C-alpha positions as CSV (number, residue, x, y, z in Angstrom):
1,X,-14.8,-5.4,3.7
2,X,-12.4,-3.5,5.8
3,X,-9.9,-5.4,8.0
4,X,-10.9,-6.2,11.6
5,X,-7.5,-5.0,12.9
6,X,-5.8,-1.6,12.6
7,X,-2.0,-1.6,11.9
8,X,-0.5,0.4,14.7
9,X,3.1,0.7,13.4
10,X,4.2,4.1,14.7
11,X,4.0,5.9,18.0
12,X,1.8,8.6,16.3
13,X,-1.0,6.1,16.1
14,X,-1.0,5.6,19.9
15,X,-3.3,8.6,20.1
16,X,-5.8,6.8,18.0
17,X,-5.5,3.7,20.2
18,X,-6.0,5.6,23.4
19,X,-9.0,7.6,22.2
20,X,-10.6,4.5,20.6
21,X,-10.2,2.4,23.8
22,X,-11.7,5.1,25.9
23,X,-14.7,5.4,23.5
24,X,-15.2,1.6,23.4
25,X,-15.1,1.5,27.2
26,X,-17.6,4.3,27.4
27,X,-19.8,2.7,24.8
28,X,-19.8,-0.7,26.6
29,X,-20.5,0.8,30.0
30,X,-22.9,3.6,29.1
31,X,-24.3,3.0,25.6
32,X,-26.8,5.8,25.9
33,X,-24.0,8.4,25.9
34,X,-22.5,7.2,22.6
35,X,-24.4,7.4,19.3
36,X,-25.3,3.9,17.9
37,X,-22.3,3.1,15.8
38,X,-20.2,0.0,15.1
39,X,-16.8,-0.3,16.6
40,X,-15.4,0.0,13.1
41,X,-17.2,3.3,12.6
42,X,-16.0,4.7,15.9
43,X,-12.4,3.9,14.9
44,X,-13.0,5.5,11.5
45,X,-14.3,8.6,13.2
46,X,-11.4,8.7,15.6
47,X,-8.9,8.3,12.8
48,X,-10.5,11.1,10.8
49,X,-10.7,13.4,13.8
50,X,-7.0,12.9,14.6
51,X,-6.1,13.5,11.0
52,X,-8.0,16.7,10.9
53,X,-6.4,18.0,14.1
54,X,-2.9,17.3,12.6
55,X,-3.5,18.6,9.1
56,X,-4.9,22.0,10.0
57,X,-2.1,22.9,12.5
58,X,-4.5,23.2,15.5
59,X,-2.1,21.0,17.6
60,X,1.3,21.9,16.0
61,X,0.7,25.7,16.2
62,X,0.1,25.5,20.0
63,X,3.1,23.4,20.6
64,X,5.4,25.5,18.4
65,X,4.3,28.7,20.2
66,X,5.7,27.3,23.5
67,X,7.7,24.1,22.9
68,X,9.2,24.1,26.4
69,X,5.8,23.4,27.9
70,X,5.4,20.2,25.8
71,X,8.9,18.9,25.2
72,X,11.3,17.7,27.9
73,X,14.9,18.2,27.1
74,X,17.1,15.1,27.5
75,X,20.8,15.8,27.6
76,X,21.5,12.2,26.4
77,X,19.4,12.6,23.2
78,X,22.3,14.0,21.1
79,X,24.5,11.0,22.0
80,X,21.7,8.6,21.1
81,X,21.1,10.3,17.7
82,X,24.9,10.4,16.8
83,X,25.3,6.6,17.2
């Protein structure tokens, strides 16, 4: 059987957590709006959806076309990375 907990060990997985929590909240408050699925299946669907968005470039291509709209420059970043 799959584990009852997901290992969230990188900031990249915070997207999964946010989406999953929103879906769980929606499912608990308005179950008629969400297909009848287990919490585990909802997480699996979120994980798969996020993976698909990242692997086909649908997110990266948009960001790379205009990085200044998505990335804030921090003048202190270079000093942090040099340490």
